[in-house]
Structure formats: C-alpha cells, structure tokens
N, C-alpha and C positions, 0 to 999 in steps of 0.2 A: 700697392697692388690690390685689384679687386679680386674677389673670390668668394666661395661659399663653403660652408660645412656640410659634409656627408654625414647623416645619421649613422650611428654604428650599427643599427640593426640591419643595414643594408650590406655592410661589407665585412671584413674579417675581424671585428672586434677591436681594432686599433682606430681611433678617431682619426680622420684625414681632413686636411684642408687642400681644397683645389684652388690654385690662384690662375687668374686669367689676366691677359693684357689690359691695360686700362682702357683701351679703346674698345674692348669687347663688351658685349652686354651679357650677363649671366644668362638670361633666358635663352639667348640664341646659342650659346656655347655649352650649355649644361649637357646636352646629349652628346655632342661631339667630344667633349672633354671626357666624359665617361668612356665612350667607345673608342676614341682615338688612343687613349692610354691603355686600352686593353682591359678595361675595368671589369667588364662582365665576369672574365674567367681569370684574368691576371691577378687582381688583388686577392681572390680567394685562394689562388695557388700560392701566392707570396706569403699570405699571413695565416692561412689554414691549409697547408698542403695535404693533410690527411682527408679532407672533406671530399665525399663522393659527389661527382657531378650528376645530377638527376637525369636520368636517361629520358624523361619526359621533356627535358629542356634542351636536348641535343641540338634541336633546329635553332634555338636562340643562341646556342654557343657557336654554331657555324656561322650565323649572321654576324655575330660579334666579331669573328675572325676577319670577316670582310672589312669591318669598319677599322680594325687595327692598322690596315695598310694606309689609312689616310693620316696625314700629319696634323698635329695641332700644337699650338704654342703654350697650351696649359700644362702646368706640372703639378705632380702629386707628391705631397711631403707629409711626414707624420705631424700631427698637431703637438704643440707644447703641452706640458701638464696643466698649465692655466687654462689653455683652450679646452682640453679634455674635461676639466672640472666644470667649465661653464657650459659646455655641450651636455653634460650628464643631466643638468638641471631641466633641460628641455625633453629628455627622453620620456615618452609616454609610458608610464607604469601603472595606469589605473588597471583594476580588475577587468574592466571592459576591453580595454586595449589589448591586455595579455591574452584574453580569449580570442579576440579577432586576429591577433598576430599569429598565434598558433594555428588558427583554422587556414589563414592566408598562406602560411609557410608550407602547409601540406597541400593545400590546393594548388600551389605553384609547383608542386611535385607530382602532379597527375592524380591527386585524391579528389573524390567526389565529396563535397560538403553536404553532409545529410542532417536533417533536423534530429534533435534529441527526442527520445521518447518520453511518455507520461510516466510518473512516478508509480502509477498502477500499470504493472507489466502484463502483457498477454502471455503468461507463463504460470502455470499452476504450482510449480515447485518453489516459487518465491513469493513473499507476501507483498514486497515493494521493490522498485528498481534500485539495486544495489551496486550496480557497475555498468560501465558504459558499453560493455560487450553483449549485454543481455538482449538488445534487439536484434543482434546478429547471430544469436545461438542457432536457429535453425540452419543458417548458412555454414556455420562451423561443424554442424552435424551432418551436413550434406543432405538435409531434408528440403532445402530450397536451394535453387540455382543462384549464384551470385548475380546481381544486376550490374555491379561495377567491380572491377578488380581490386580496388582499394578505396577507403573511405576515411573521413575524419568528422568527428562529432564533438560537441560540447553537451554533456549529459547531466541533468539533474540526478542526484543519488540521495538515498536516504537510508541510513543504518541506525538501529537503536541499541546494538548489543554492547556499546560502550557509553551508554548515555550517562553513567555515573561519572565518567572521566571529563565530560564536557565542562570546560571553564577551569579544570584542575590542571590540565596539561595545556601546552602551547598549540596543539595541533588536532585534538579530537573534536569531532562535530557529529551531529546527527545529519543535518542537510549539508551537502557539499556538491561542488561541481567537478567532474572528471572530464578532462580534455583527453581525447584518444585518437590515435591513428590505427587503421586496421588493413591487414592484407589478407585476402582470401585467395590463397594459392599464387599470389603474384610475386612479391619480393619476400625475403626472409631476413636472416639475422644480420648479414652484413649492411644492407641498407637501412634496417630498422636502427641498429647501433650508430651508424654514422650520421643519419639524419637526426637522431635524438642528441647527439653531441653537437651537431651544427646548430640545432635549434637553441640549445642551452648556452653555447659559448659565443655564437655568432649573432643569432637573432635576438637573444636576451642579454648577451654580453657578460655572462657569468665568468669570473676569472677561473682559469684552469686549475690554478693551485688550490682552489677551495672545493673542487669536485672530487668525490670519491666514487668508486663503482664496486658493486657486489655482483658475483657470478655464482652459479651453482657449482659446487665443489667438482664435478665431473665434467663440466661443460668446457672442455678445452677449446672447442671451436669459438666460443664467445670470448674466452680469455685472449685467444690469439688475435681477434678482431680488435679488441680494445687496446691491445699493446702494440700491434704491428701496423694496423690499418689507421687507428685513430691517434695513437701516440700517447695514451695514458700511462704514466710511470707505473711500474710494477708495484712499487710500495703504495699505490693509491688504489690497488684493486684487492679486495677481499673475498676469498672463496669461502662460501657459506653452505650449511647443510640442506637437507630436504625440507625441513620445517619452515626455513626462511626463504629458499630460493628454488623451489620446485612446485609449481602450480598444478593442482588437480582439481577437477570439478566435482569429484565425488569418489565413490569406491571403484567406479570403472568410468571409462570414457576418455575424451581428449585430455591431454596433459603435456607438461613439458617444462623444461628449465626457464628460470627468468633471470633477468639482470636489472639492477636498480642503480639510479644515480642519486647521490647524496650531496647535500651542500654542507660545508664545514663552516660553522660560525666563529671556530676558534682555531686556525691552522697553527697558531703558535705552540699548540700543545703537543705538536710533533707527531711522529710515526708509531711510537712504541705503545704496545697494548692498547691499540685503537678499538673501540667497540662502536660500531655503527648504530647500535641501539640506544646510544647515550643522548637522550633529548636534549640535555644542555649543551651538546656540541653539534650534533648532526640532525638534519631532517631529510627524509627520503622524499623526493619531489616527482620522480619519473620512474615508472616500472614498465619493463618490456618483458612480455610473455612470449616465448618461443613454442608455440603450439605444434609439437612435431611427433607425439606419440599417442597411441591409443591404449589405455591400460584395461587389460582383460580381466575376466573374473578371477584368475588365478594369480593376479598380481603382476604378470609379466607385461612387458612393454613391446609394442610393435610399431614400426614407423606408420605414420598416417601418409595416405596417398597424396592428401593435399595438405601442405604445411602452411600454417596461418600465423599471423602476428596479431597480437592484442595488447595495446599499450594504454597507460593511463598517467596523466600528468594532473596533480591536484592543483586546481587554480588557485585555491586559498593559500597553498603553501608557496607556489611561486610568487603570488602577490606579497607574501610576507617577506620573501628574500628580496624582491626588487624594490619594495617600498621601505625596506630597512626599518621594520617595526619588530618588536620583541615577541609577537606571537600572532597567530592567524586572525585573532579577534579584532585586533588594532588596524587592520587593513581596511581599505574604503569599501570592501564587500560587506562588512559587518559593523564596523565601528559607528556609522551614522545610526544604527539601530540602538547600539549601546548609549550613544549621546542622548538620544530621545528618552531611554529608560532612566539615564541619570538625571535628565530634566524633570521627569515625573517624580523621582524619588528625592529631588532636590539635594543632590549631592555632586561632587566633582569626581569624575573616574580616576583622573591622574592623582588626585590627592586622597583617594579612598584607601582603606585598609585592604588587606588580601581578600577577607571574607566578602566585603562589599563588592570588590571587583568580580569575584567568582560568581555572585548573584546576577550582576550586570551581564556578565559573559553568557550565563545560562539563558537569560532573556533575549539576548542578541542571537544566540544560535537557534533556540527553539522557535523563536518568532518566524524565522525564515521558513524553517521545516513546516510549521503549521500552516503558513499562508500558501505554500506550494501544494501541500497535500489537499487542502480544501479546494484550492482553484482546480486540482486535477480529479475533483469528485469524491474525495474522501471525507466523510462527515463523521463527527464524534458518535461513538457507540461503545458498547461493551464486549465486542467481538472483533477479531481480525484487524483490518487496517483501521477501522473506526476506534478500536482500543488504543492504537498507536497515537493517533491524533489526539484523543481525549487525555491520554496520559501526558503528552508534551504540553497540552494547554493547561492542565492541572499544575504541572511543575512550574509554569511560568507564573501562574496566578499566586501559588503559595510563595514562590520567590518574590514576587512583588510584595506580598504581605510582610516578608522578612525585611524588605527595604522600606516598610511603612508608607508604601504607596496607597493611598486612600481614595476610594471612589474613582470617578473618571478624570480627576484633576482638572476638571472644567467647571467646578462648583457644585457637582452632584456627588455627595458622599456615598450614595447607594449605587452609583454608576459603575461602569466597567473601564478599566485602563488599557485592557489588551487591544482594543481597536485602535487607539492612539499609537501604540508601538507598531502594530501591524500596517498602518498607513505608511510608515517609513520603509518598511520591508517591500511593500508594493511599490513604493516610488522608486526603489532600486531594481525593479524586475525587468525594466524595459528590454534589456539585451539578453536576459536569461530566458524569460517566456512572456512574449507580448500579450498573451491572452490573459495575464493575471490582472492587468489594470481593467480590462473589460469586465471581469468577474468581481472587482472590488467590492461593489455593494453587497453581494451575496457572502463574501468572505467576512466582511466587518459585522454583518448582522449576526452570523453564525457565531463568531467569536464573542460577541456581546452576550449573546443568549447563553452560550456555554459557560462563560465566566460567572454569570449571575447565578446560574444554576449550581455551579460548583461551590460558591461561596456558602450557599446554604448547606451543601454537603460537608464542607469544612467545619462549619459551626457544629453540625451533628458529631463530627469526629471529635471536637473539643469536649463535648458532653459525654461521649463514650469513654474517652480517656479518663475523665473524672470518675466515672463509675468503675473503671478498671483499678484506679488508684485506690479508691475507698475499699475494694476488695481485697487489695494487697496489704492494706494497713495492719490487719490483724495476724499477719504472719510473723514469725520470729525474726527472720532476716528477710524483710520485704523486697521482692524483685518483681519487676514487670516482665512477663514472659516475652522472649524475642519474637514469638509467633504473633502475640497481641500488638507489639510495636510495629511489626510489617503490616498487620491488618490495617493498622491506622494509617501507615505510610501508603500502602498500594490501593486500598479501597477508599480511603477518605482524604488521601492527599496531604496527611499530617507529617510535616518534616520531622525526621527522627531527631534532629538537633533540639526542637522544641519539646518533643517527648521527653528527651533526657533531662532537659532544663526544668520543665514543670514536675517531673518525677522528683528530681533532687530537692525542689522546694518542699516536697511531702516527705523527705527523708527515705525515699525509694530509689533503688538503682535499676537499670535497664540491662537485660540480658542481651548485650550486643553481639555475643557469639551466635545466639540463636537467630537474632535479627539477620546477621550477615549471612548464616547458612540459608535462611529463606531467600535472601536477596541473590545469592549465587545459584540456587535452584532455579529461580525464575530466569536468571540469565542464561543458564544452560539449555533450558527449554526453549527460550527465544532464539538462541544461536543455532540450536539443532534444526528448528523448524523453518527458520526465515532467512538465513545468511549464507546459504550455499546455492549456487547455481549449478544445478544438476544437468550434466550432458551424458548421453549414451549414444554409441555408435552401434547400430545393428543392421538388420535385414532392410529396414526402411530406408537407410541411406542409399543401399545398392539399388533399391526398387526405383528411388527417385532419380538415379542417373540413367536407368534403363528406359523409363517411361517419360515422354514428354508431357507437359501440362495438358490438361483437358480443355478442349475448345468448347465453350459454353454458347449455346444457341437459343437458350430459353427465352430471351427477350422477344424474339421474333416467331418462334414456332414451338409447338408442344410435342412435335414427333420428328424423329430422324433416323436415318439409317446410321449405324455406328459399328465398329469393330471392337471386339473384346481384347484389350490389351493385357489384362491380368485378372487372375482370380485369387482370392484369399479366403482361407478357411482357418478360423481361429488366429488369424494374423499371419499365417504361413502361405506362401505362394504355392499354388497346385495348378495342374494342367486341365483337370476337368472335374466337375461337381455333378452329383446325380440327384435325382428327385428326392424332395424331403429334407435336403440339407440347407442350413443357413449359409450364405455366402456374401462376400464383398466383391463387387465387380468394378473394374476400371476400364472405362471406355476412352476412345480416342476423342470423341465428341459426345455432347449430351444436351437435351432439352431440359434436364432435371435441375432445378435450382438447389444448390446446396447450403445447408444451414449457415448462416452468418447475418451480421447486422440485425440480430434479434429475430429474424424470420426463419422458421423451421423449414427443413427440406421437403422437396415434393415427394409425392407418392405416385405410383404408377405400376407400368409393367414393362418388361423386356420380352420380345417374341422372336422365335427363330422358326420359320416355316420351311421345313426341309423337303417338302414335296409329298407325293402320294404314298410312297413306300417308305417314307422315313418318319421317325417320331418328331412331333411338334415339341418346341421347348418353350416353356412359360415360366417367367421370373417375376414374382411379385415384388416390388421395391417398396419398403416402408420407411426408408429414411435415406438421406444423401448428406454427407459431410465432407468438408475439405480437409485435406491431409497432405503432408510433405509439400507445403507451398500452394500449389494450385492444382492438385489432382482430385477429382471428384470420385469419392468412394460411395458406390451404390450399394446400400445395405438391403438384403432381402432373402427370400426362401425360393428354392426351385420347386414349383408347384406341378411341373410335368417336364419329363425328358431329361437330357443330359446337356449341361452347357460346357463348352470347351473353349480354351484360349484360341483367339484368331477367327472365331465364327463372327459372321456378321449378324446384327440384331436389329430389330425395330424397337427403338426406345420411345415409349409413349407416356406422357405425364396425364395423370387423371386431371381433366379439365375443370370439373367442378370444384375440387379441392383447391387447385391452382387459383381459381377465381376468388374463393373464400379467402385465401392468404393475401391476394392482391388487395381485396376490399378492406381488409384489416390493416395492411401496411400503409395505404394511403390515408386511412382513417387515423393512424397514429401521427402521421405528419400534420393532418388538421388539428388534432387534439393538442399537439405541442404549440401550434400557432394560437389556438383559442386560449390556452393557459396563459401565454405571454400577454394576450390581450386583457384577460380578466383580472389576473393576480400580479402581473408585473413582468417586464422584459427580462429582469434579472434570473427569473427562474429557468432552469435548464434541465435537459434529461440526464438521468443517472442510471438508466437502464431500460430495457424493453423486451417484450416477447410478443411475436406475431404468430398466431396458430390458425388453424382452420375454423375453430369454434369461438375464439375471442381474442382480445388484445390486452396487453399489460403495459402500462406506461409509469415508470418511476421518475419522480422529479424532486428538485430540491426546493423545500418550503418548509417554514418553521411552525405551521399550525394546520389543524383540519380545515377543509374548505367548507364554508357555510352552504347550506341547501341552496340558497339563492344563487351562489356562484356556480354550482354544478348545473343548475337549470340555465344559466346564462350561457356556460360552456356548450352544452347540449344544443341550445338554440342556435349559437354561431355555426356549429358544425353541420347541423341539418340545413342551415340556410345556405352554407357553401355547397352542400350536396344539391340542394334544389337549384343553385345557379348553373348547374351542368356546364362546368368549366372544363375545357380540354387541358390536360397536363402536357408539359414539355419536358423532354429529356435530352440532354446533351452532354458530351465528354469535353473537358477543358482542363488546362493546368490548374493544380491546386491553388496556386498564389492567385490566379485570376478568379477562381471560384469564390475564395475567401473575400477578395475585394468586392465582388458582387453581393456579398452579404449571405452566402450559403452557410447553413448551419451543419456542423460536423457532429456525427453520431458519437455518443459517449463510449470511450473504450476501443474505437475503431482505429485501424492503422490505414493510412492512406498513401498511395503512391504519388508520383509527379503527376499523373493524369488522373482525373476523377470524373465520376458520373453524377451530374446534377439533376435532381428530380424537382420540378417547379410546378406548383399550382398557382399561376399568375395572379398577383394581387394578394395572396393568401400566404404561401409557403415557398421556401426554397431550402433544400437539404442536400448535403452529399449523401448519396445512397446507392448501393448495388443491388437493392431488392427489387422485387416485381411489383408493379403498380397498375391500377385501372388506367384506362385511356381518358375516362371522362369522370368527373366526380358523381355524375348521376348514377353510375354503376354501383355506388355504394348503397343507395336506396334509402337507408335509415342508420341512425347511430344512437345507441342508448348506453349510459354509464350504469354499471350495475354495482360497483363498490368503490369507496375511497377511504384509505387507511393509512396509517403511519407503519413503516416497516423498520424504521432506525431514527435516530435522533436527526431531525432536519431533512428526513427523506419520506416522501408520501408516495402512494401507489393508487392509481386508477385502474380498474379493470372495466372493460367495456365490450360490447358486441355491435357488429355492424353487418349490412347486407342480410343474407339469408339466415345468418346466425341471429341476428337481431329479431327477424320475424319469428323464428322458433322460440326465441326467449320470450317474446310478448305473448305468443300463443300459449306457451306453458304457464306463464303467470295468470293469464285470463282463465285457463282451466282450473288452476288451483283456487283462484278467486271465486269461481262459480261453486267449486266444492265447498269452500268455506262458507259461502253465503247460504247453501243448502242445509249445512250442518247447523249453523247458528240461527237459520230461519229469519235472516234479515237481508236487506238490499246491500249492494256493494258500497254505497256510501255511508251505511251505518255500522260497517264491520269493526271499524276503529272503536267506536263508542262501546259497542258490545263487548269487544275483547278487553278493553280497560275495565269495564264493569266486573268482568269474570276474574280479572287479575286482582282486583281489589277484594273480592270474595275469597279468593284463594289465599291472599295474603293474610286476611283476618283469621281464616280457618287455621293456617300454619302457625300464627302467632298463639292462637288459642291452644293448639297441640303442643307447642313448645313450652307454654306456661304450665300445662298439666304434667308434662314430663319433668319439668324442674320441680314442681311440687312433689311429684312421686320420688324423685331423686333425693330431695331434702328429707322426705319422710324415711326412705330407707337409710340415709345417712344418720338420722336421729337414732334408728335402731341399732347402727354399728357403732355409734360413739362410745358405748360402754365398754368397747374393746380396747379403748386407749389405755396407755400405760405411761408411766413416768421415767425420765432418765436424768441422772445428774444428782449431785449431792448439794453443791452450793447453790444451784439454780435448777429448779424442778420444771423440766420440759415434758409437755404431754405429746406423745407419739402415737400415731394411728397409720398402719399400713394395710390395706384391705383390697379385696377383689369385689367389684360390684357387678359381676355377671356380665350382662348384655346390654348395659344402658349406653347411649350414644355419648359422644365426645362433649357436646354442649351440656348434657345432663350431668356428666361427670364433672364438668367444671363447676356447675352450680353446687353439686354435693360437696366438693373440696372448699368452696368458699363459705358454705354454710357451716362446715365443721370447723374452720379456722376461727369463725366468729363464736361458735358454740363452746369450743374448748378453751378459748381465750388465750392471750399471749403469756408465755411463750409455747408455741404449738407447731409441730411439723406433720403435715398430712401427705401421704402418697397413696394414690388410688389408682386402680387399673380396671380395665373391662374388655370385653371382646364383643363389639356391637354387631358383627356380622362375620361370616366365615372369612378366614384369611386376613383379618384385621384386629389390631390391637390399639387401644386408647390408654394413655398414662397421663397422669396429672400430679404435680407436686406443689403444695401450697405451704409456705413458710411465714410464720408471723415475723414482726419486726424484731422481736427479741432474739429469734433464731438467725435472722439475717445479720444482726449485730455481732454474732459470734463469728462471722466470716464464712457462713454457710450459704451458698446461693442455690436457689431452686433450679435456675437454668443450668448450671454446670453439673448439678447433681443427677437430674434426670436423664442427661445424654447417654451416659454409659449403661444405665439401666435399660433404656430403649434399645440399645445396640443387642443386648441378650435376646430381644424379641424381633431381630431382623430389621430394626429402623433406627430412628434418631429423632432429635428435637431440641428444644431450648426455650429460653424466655427471659424474663426478668428474675432479679434476685429473690423476689418474694412469691413469684408465681411462674410456673412453666408447664407447657404441654408437649407431649411427644407421641409418636405412633410406631407401629412395626407390623410385620406381615406374618408373625409366628405365634399364633395364640396358645399353641402347645407349650411355649416357654414362659407364659405370663406367670404361672405359679412360682417357678423358680426365680424369675426376676424380681418379684415382689419380696420374696425371702431374701434376696440379696439386697434389696433397698432397705429393709428393715434391719439387717445386720450392719450394713454400712451406716445407717443413721444412728443406731445405738452406739457404735464405735466412735463416730466423730463426736456426738453430743456428749458422750461420757468423758471424753478427753477435754472438750471445751468447757463443759460445765461441771467438771469433777472438783 
C-alpha cells in the first residue's frame, strides 16, 4: 500500500500514516486525503479535544467542512511505535526551526509577526532590552494606540544580574532569545492558555505527562481553564504565591497573575513534595502574564480597562528539551561556539572536568552577548552599557587564560583569540539578526583591540596583587582583604580563584566573606538599576485616548491654521492659560517639526487674532517634542493674551531657524557618506545631534582621524555641495528601502513604511527629518572638532550654511586681533606663539627650581626637629607644617628630608598653598616600609581629617584637602599614629 507520513507538528501529537490506493499518486491525493478525512478539524478534535479553534481560522474550518462531504479511499491509522520512532528522527528541532515554528504558529492564529528590537532600548528606565514586552510598553500603558490587535516576536535579550551563575547552572545566560505572543486588549486568559498548551503538546509534541503548570494562588479563573478547558490533571498544577506567580512592573502600574509551564525531566519521581524550583528535575520554559490590574499608590488593585497578554518562551530552554541535551549550552544555539573554544584550548568538552566545562560555557554564553551588543552599537567603556560589554569581554579573556589559550592560536602569541570565537557566534546569527554579519569587520576589530588592551590591564593586576601580598606578610595572621580581592576582580579582571591560589602559595588567606559582600553589593545595585521594566498608568494614558495623533504638515509648509486640542501646565490639563505662563500646546495639525532622529524641534509662534475689540494672543514656541506615540507637544510661553482650548491658531515656524536645521541635517548625511569613503565602509553612526548652530556626529572608529583625512572629508562634502544635486524623498516599505541600500539611523525605530532621503550618487538614508531641496543650499561645510568620547567611538562637530559663515567670520576676527597683539602677519602667528611658549616653559622651570631649592632650604632648617622612635631599631620621625609652599615643593622637601635623615626615616609634611586648600605628603624609607607600614595607606585617613583624600606607593604618597583649619590637628594625629605604630613594630 502506498502512503505518506504526516509530521506530528501538523496534527495532534500522535504520528499518523495515511495510506493511498496503489493506483493513486501521493501528490494528487495529499490534499484530498487530508480534507476528505476531515483532517483539518477532525484530527484535532480526535486527539486534542481541548484545543481551542482559532477564531482567525474559522473560514478555513468552514472550507474544510465542505471538503468532508467528498469521499476518498484513503484511510488514516495510528503509526506503529517503530514508525513513530523513525519519524521522530526527521522532526526539525534546530534552534532556528523552533523559532520559526513558534512565529508561524501564532501567525496562523492572527498574530502579526513583528521584528525584535535592538538590545539598546528606547526606554530610559532600563539599561538594556531585558524582555520581549519592552518594545510594547507604550501600548500596554495606553500611551500609544495599538497598530495590531495581537503580535508575535523573537526578541534578543540581555541580563547580567545572574552573570555569576552562567555555566554553573543548566539554564542561566546573559544573552538569550525570548519568543513571545502578545495581545493588546484582544484575547485573554482562555486563548493564551489553550494556545500555549497546543503549541507545547501539538506543535512541539511534548508529552503531556511531562508537563506541569503553576498558577497564582488566588487565580481560580486560570486554574479552571487549565483543568476544565485544557484537561491538565489537578495533581500537575501547583498554586504559588505572589513572589513566584504575580508579575508587577514596579511599585505602581500594570500587573497581574501569571501562569507557567514546566517540563519534567524525571516524571518517575512522582507527585509527592514536588518543587518546581528543583533544577535537577524541572525547567520552566513558557511564562504567561495576564496583565489585568493597575496597582495604585496605596497598593490596591483596580481592573485595567484593556486587559493584555504578555508571554515569553525561552528559545534556549525549548531547544534543550527538544534536542534532548543535558543543558542549554549543549544546544545548537551555543554549542558550536563552545566547540570552537575547545579547539583553541586544545581540550575535548565531553572529556573535560567540570571546571573546564564551566570555563567553556562562560565563553560560549558571553561571546554571543558581546557580539550582539557591539552589533547594536554598544562599545566597551567604563560607564553604562559600555561597562556591561567591557566586563563580559574581560570575563571571556581571563577565562581563556585559565584554559591556557595563548595568543590568537594562529601563530601569533601576542595576538587575540576572542575574534576567532566571535566568528562562530557571527556565523550563527543569520536567523537571529541578519545585520550582525554585515557588521562583522567592525565587531571583530573592536574585540581584538579590547582584548589586547585588557591583557595589559590584567598584567598590571598581577603586579598589584604581588604588592598587596607583600604588605600582608608582616601581619601576624596575614589575610588579603576581601575589598582588595574584589578590586582585583572587578577593576583588573583578576579571577578570584587565581587570587586565592597565589595567596596560598605565600601563606596568606583571602577574606572571601568580604569579597562576597562586595559582590552582593554590586549585584544589588545592578539589579535595582537595570532589571525592572517600569510602567505607570496616569493622566497621559487618558489624554492619549482622547486626542488623535497630530497631523504633521511641516515637509510642505511652514505655517497652517490649527485647533488647540489640549493645554498642559506642569503636565496637568487646563482649559485656558494666561499671559506670562509656560504652557504645552497640543494641536490637531502642525508645521512644527518635533525633536526626533537627532534633529531638535522647531521654534516659532502661535497667533490668535480675535478682531478689533478682542485681545490678540501670541505664544512663543521654543521646543517641540513627541509624546504618547505621535502627539506633538509644543512647549512655549504666552507672550500676550489668554489661550483657550478649542481656539483656532495660526501656527508659524521660524523660517530662518528651520533652514539652518535643514542645512545641518543634510550635511550630516553627507558627512556619513564621506566618512565611509575615507576611513572605510564598516564605520557607522553611533549617535547624532542637529541644531540650528552646529551638527554633531558620533561614529564607530578605533583611532583619531588624521589631519589629512579631515581635510579630505571636508573636500568631499564641499564638492558635493558645489555639485548642486537635487535631493529625492519618497516613502516605501522598510524591506524595500533596505534592499535598495538605505542606511538606518542609529537607535531609531521604524514602521513598515519609511521615508527615504537620497542625495543621488552620494547618500541614501531612512530619515524623517527636514532637509534642503538642493545641496547648494548648504553653501559651505567646516569641521570644528574631532575627538574620542568612548572606547571605539569618535565625535565630529561641524558647522554648515549660515553657521559656517558665522564661524569663519569669528575666527577671522580673532586672528586679526591676535596678529595685532603679537605684531606679526597671520602666517607668522604659529611661529611666534611657539617661541613665546618656549620662553614661558623655561621661565616656569626656573621658578620651579627656585621653589624646590627654597623648600629644601626650609626643610634643612626643620630637620633638627626630627626625633627617634623604637628601641631595637631607631627610626627618625619628622611631622611638620611648611606653611604655604605648593604641592611640588612639598614633595621636594620630603624627598630631601628622607635622604638627609637616612634610613630608617618617616616624614609627614603639610601645607596650605592657597585659601581652601591643603597639601600633604608622606615619605617612608625602605626600612620603614619593610616593617609593613605603607605611606599610601597611612596618608589617606590623615587627609580625610582635612576634608580630602589621597594615596600612593608604599614609600611615597601625596594627598589633598579642602579644610586648612584642620591641618594642625591632622598633623598631630599623624605624629601620634606614627609614634604608636613604629613603637610597636620597632620595640
């Protein structure tokens, strides 16, 4: 009998074999066999009667019913176990296929498949994108109208609050993918629960006896749906408390109960004393949040007018389940990176010990995070997001050293290995973020540079550890302070395991409690600042519902008649506003451009001319911003009259300022094109600002630009200006624009339809800003500065048009003044200034030498005040104030006295060189340092008494303060402490 097998992802989880008469051709009878047998709905009802029929598929269900009336000779029968086993081998369970099947599942149920957002969120309350719902936050708040009733996405996410658990557990990651389906007031609990179950058991074929469900303890509605509608046994449902199963966005705002689906790896352990938090048995893979309440300031809950669904299915977790591997790291989403790291370390992952596996997992996880962060424009630095990526890079590098990975593993022992690992992560990125491969050269170059820079830092950490251990040796029970161990770990990337090992070799223990306290403190700060998505429902949500989006007319006109829809004073709606008051005005239409895409908002006026006998109203507008989706908020001051809601106004943009903004915005596009031509196509925008008087452009590049490169960039841009090219603007689908080669603006969100601004033959960008019609309107372009603002990020500031002419005129004026003062021609100014600087430098050196001599002379006068401390070892001590000598002279005096008094000697000097300033210096000879007394540690507490601080080396340290009135008592304290310590050490 001929036939074919139906994939179990299509039907009810039981593999089926459809037989056909031998004369039939499978191709011709495939459709009729399915439809004639009533397969579309019949098999679902037969094998999964609790599954909800998607209302978006009702038409297909009706059509299927028509087909059931036709006869067919095909029969459907359950497959044998042998057939089922063979069929399972062909089931696509790659990470990419799981992602696609999830999206297709919800797309077939009426969900719009939307692209995931960048790891850099458009939300000031979070540092990085930590959840799939983040891009929909304004919709959940009612601040933006929904564009679709329900959606589904695959979202890149990054969290670092559990970074220490990476590799130690089976499921913790920094970077992960969250698959989600979302309802914006469309469907609610019943559909969300039933579809989640259908996806899990039918689409992915998970055995029902291995699935457990958690519900919020008071959510009887969800409990009933799971039991009565879906058919989950009561013994497989666990009610849990608020900490586990009630989602809140913060102290106030949208919240609600949630329900989770868990997979049971060991069902043989039974039902007694089940703990869903037991990682050895369970893994939570699907979380359903029922956003149904608003939490008020007093903690009470009120029902939301629009109930929403927010779900998340962990891709790595589902891949682990379906691929039948012991942890998320061994799925095809991460394991190829681990294999590459194993190859570089010359070890076998499967034969390795637990510690080696841990190191390889860290590299596998962090490499993904690093690649996607840099691709999304986050470059290593010491603040914010930059610190996150820098810390992850350093963890990978130091972990590689623990695995004895040397150099680039390509013959260069001084090279970097991280780019080789990152290449594998980039290779796996195709279906996650297609832009990553296009940005690969920039990513790899940045990783190489950061790794080589960090290796030097790591070596400095090793030297610092050596100094710390030497200082500890003189203690009775030598212990390296936990704070010092954490400094090595956090600042220098020095693994605490190595710190412990090296310390033990010197007979010194490490205060691990202190280290762990420091680690927990950092974790708390990180979690508090960056891992909560804050939502609040207030007046703004109601306002957004009452007022339609503002119609923007500013591309075509600079003035229009408009109606005042709303007035706000201090954020609160009012009916009218009188003269002298600051106000925010919402109009039904506007010619004013609202700040976005780096371009500032327009300035101008609103006028109401009410006739001869009525007062005229004038409102000066000094800023315009977008809010609540697409409402333009005109911020200004009532200069004359009283403005009321409902009044018709004449809205007029300042044409001169608009022209200056247009000139700078188009010049910014030309600048990006010129940069790509001069320094390489891989460079890209990392931020911009377009104002009336200048432009600012941030871009990715690893070094300062040479003067010749800046001249070439200016030449290109001024050449394009001189070409007098007409600009072209058009609206097209986003996918079409990208195919045409249009460049997207960094950090901007785009809809399905986008505006493309093109300078033919030069530039094509997605941009909603205002631009000149012809490049000749720009007139001239001049770079005024180029500098680094972060690691791998450069910034150019420039002027164009009228601002350029003003800049050149100002420079010309100052040059003429300088020539007049120096009495030289313009071309001789540089030579003359260099000559004056040399004369000034020589004079300053002479003064410094005289001051040093004077300080030494004064020091020789006070040397007689030195006294000795100790019995077994006589130590000469001198603590004195040297009045008002400067810090450099104080240093010279201390060095002179240490040499004069000879070893062993301890010197502490202080002075008040100017009002409100204190200088302190401590100089200890080697004999004193050998006793375990360090100048750097000693001077710090003394400086605090003077309202300052400082430190330095064991033998020499400087400090400062702001309270000269405390200098005398501070020096007394220094002398008492020195006498006490030295008496004990040298007694």
